N, C-alpha and C positions, 0 to 999 in steps of 0.2 A: 715680516715684510722683506722684500728683496732690496738689495742695494744697487740695482741696475739703474744707470742714468743715461745710457745710450743704447741704440738698437740698430741691428743689421736686419733688413727686411727683404725676404725673398719676393720674387715677382710672380712668375707663372705658377698658378695653383694657390697662391697666397693673396695677391692683389687682383689677379684677373685669370680668366680662362680664355685664351686666344684674344679676341677683341671685346670680350664682355667682362666688365668689372664685377668682382665678387662683392656681394652686399656688405656694406660697412667699410669698404676700403677707403673711400673718400673721407668718411667721418673720422676714421682712425688717423689719417695723415693730417687732416685739418686740426684735430685735437692735439697732435704732437707739435704742430707748428704754433698753435695758440699758447701752449705751455712751454715753448722753447726747449723741447726735448730733442737732443741731437740724434740724428738717424741717417742711414744711407740705404738706398735700394741696392742690393747685391745680387748679381745675376751671373750664371755660368754662360749665358748667351754671348758668344764672341762675334756674331755677325753684325750686330748693331753698334753704332757709336753711342756714347752717353746722350748726345742730342737726340738721336733717333729714339732711344728708350724713353726719354722724358716726353717727347712729342706723342708717343704711343700712349703713355699714361694720361697726358692731358686730354687726348681725344676721348678718353673714357670718363673724364671728369675727376681724375686724381691729380692733385697739385704736384708738379714736378719740374725741376730744372736740371740741366746737365750736371751741375755740381752735386746734385743729390744722388747720382748714379755711379756705381762701381761695377765695372764689367770684368770678366775673366781676361779679356783681351788687354785692357788697360793694366791690370795687375801683372800679366805676363810681360808686357813691354817694360814696365817699371822694374820688374824683377831682373830682367836682363840688363837694363840701363844702370841699375845700381851695382851689378856685378862687373859690367864692362861698358862704360859710357861710349856711345857712338859705335857700338859693335856692328859688324856686317851680319845681317840676318836675312834668311830666305823664308818668306811667309807662304804657308799653305792655308788659305782661308779666304774670307770675304772682306767687304768694305770696312767693317768695324775693326777687324784685326789690323789691316794695313794702315788705317788712319792712326790707330793706337801706337803702332811701331814708329811711325813718322813723328807723332807728337812727342814721343819719348826721346827723340833725337837719335834714333838708331838708323843705320844705313841699309837700305834694301840692296841686297847683293845676291844674285842668283848664279854667280860664277864660283866664288870661293867663300861661301858663308861660314861664319863661326858658330851660328845658331840656326837651327830649323825650328820655326815656331808654327805650330799647327792648331787650327780650330776647325769649326765646321766649314766644309767646302763643298757646295752642291754642284760644282763642276769638276770634282775630283776624277782623275783618270788613271789609267795604267801608266801613262807617261809621267804623271806627277809622282806616282808611287815609286817608279824606278829612279827618278831624279832625287827624291827625298832620301831613299835608302842609300844611294851613292854618296850624297852629301854627308850623311851620318856615318857611314862606314869610313869615309875619308877624314873623320875627326870632328865634324860639327856636333855641337851639343843639341839635344832634342828636348824641346819644351812644348808641352801640350796645354792648351788653354783650359780644357775641361774634359772629364772622362765620360760624359753622358753617352751611353750606347745608342739610345733612341731619343727622338724628339717628336712632339706632335706635329702632324701635317694635315693638309686638307683631306687626304685619303687614309687617315689613320697614322700609326707610328711610322717614322722614317729613320734611316740610319743617322746616328749622331757623330760628333767629333771622336768619341771613344771607339766607334766602329772603324772609322778611317785609321785611327791610331793603331788599332790591332794589326792592320795590314802592314803599316810602316814598321812597327816593332818586329813583326815576323820577318820582314824582308831585310831589315838592317841588323837584327840581333840585339837591338838596344831599346830598353824601356825608357819612356820620357820622364822628365820632371813634370809633375802634374800641379797646375796652379789652382784650378777651380775646385769647388766643393765636390767631395768631402775633404779635400786637402785644406790644411790650415793656412796655406800661403795666401790665398785670396782673403781669408778672414783677417789675417795679420795686416795685410795691406789696407783693408777698410778700417780696422781699429786704429792704425797709425794715422790715417787721414782724419779721424775724429778726435785724435789726441787724448784717448782714454786708455784705461787698462782693460785686459780681457775680463777680469772679474767684475768690472763695472758695466759690462756690455752683455746684452742678450740678443740671441738670434731668434727671429720670428719666421717660421717656415712651415710648409705642409709635408715635406718629404723627409722621412727618417734617414734614408740612405745618403742624402746630400746635405740639406740644411742642418738638421739636428746633429748628424754625425760631425759635420764641419765645426759647428759650435762647440761640441764636446771636445774635439781634437784641439781646438784653439783655447780652451779654458774659459769659454763664455757660458753664460746662462742660456737655457734653451726653452723656447715657448713654441709648442707644437699647436698649429691651427688645423683643425680637421676640416679644411676647406678644399682639399685637393687629393693628392695621392694617398694620404693616410686617412683611414676612417676607423670607427670603433670595431669593425669586423676584422680588419687586418692588423690592428695596432700591436697586439700581443706577439704575433708572428714577426712583425718588423722589428720590434724591440729585441726579440731573441736573435734575429739574423744580424742586426747591427751591433748588438752588445751595448746599446745606448738606451738610456731612459730619460725622456724629457723632464726638465724641472717642473714645468707646468703644461697642462693640456687644456686647450680652449676649444669649445665646439664651433665658435664662429668669431668673426672680427669684432663684433660688439663686445664680446667677452674679453677679447684682447685689449680693446680700447679701455674698458673699465679697469683692467689690471694695470696697464701702463700709466694711465692718468691717476689712478688710485695710489700707486706707489710714489708718484711725485708729490701728490697732495699730502700724504702721510709724513713725508720727509720735511715738509715746510711748516 
């Protein structure tokens, strides 16, 4: 049996698709709450605040509060605040990122920032690109919330934060520090919040490139749910590409729930 006692749970593709709950997501979270199993929802999405994310989950019938949510924006803000409290930062992003920076006590400064913090920005422009590149070339450190090249939109896949970052990196000649999955920085932030060790923690997710790779990089257990990006047909190819093999593979969230609850019951 596993010795995992806490879980980091992906959202899109694991808990829901868009605004539709994946079957068994509510039952999994209710079971974890009933058995007092520590968990956090961990997302690369930097555009929403934890309150926004929790409200989205509740609207689908999944129990959630802001304290249960860990976003790449919050982790990026705290990463900078721990390095340099009150640092002047220039955000390139949306509401969730700007609120996270303010909550961490950082100073929004578009004159002489010491950090450029970038996430998804659906109003990104040539002017913003030129400005960001100038800040970075003048010595500002570059922090990227998450490297996702694409994200789902109403009309199919849309450019993500990683695509914007590619242009800034090309224009500035500087690659960013990446916070979100598959980086271990986001996972360490979440693990520290739960007050557990990596080897006591398992990541539950559907994406080999992000969730499962991040868990492996952080020294966590990994539970792959075949509820989204990864399926039986592409699993072998994705394991070869990532060089990562999940500890456990579950066909659905009912199987995940049985695994999680079973491991707790066997330990008591």
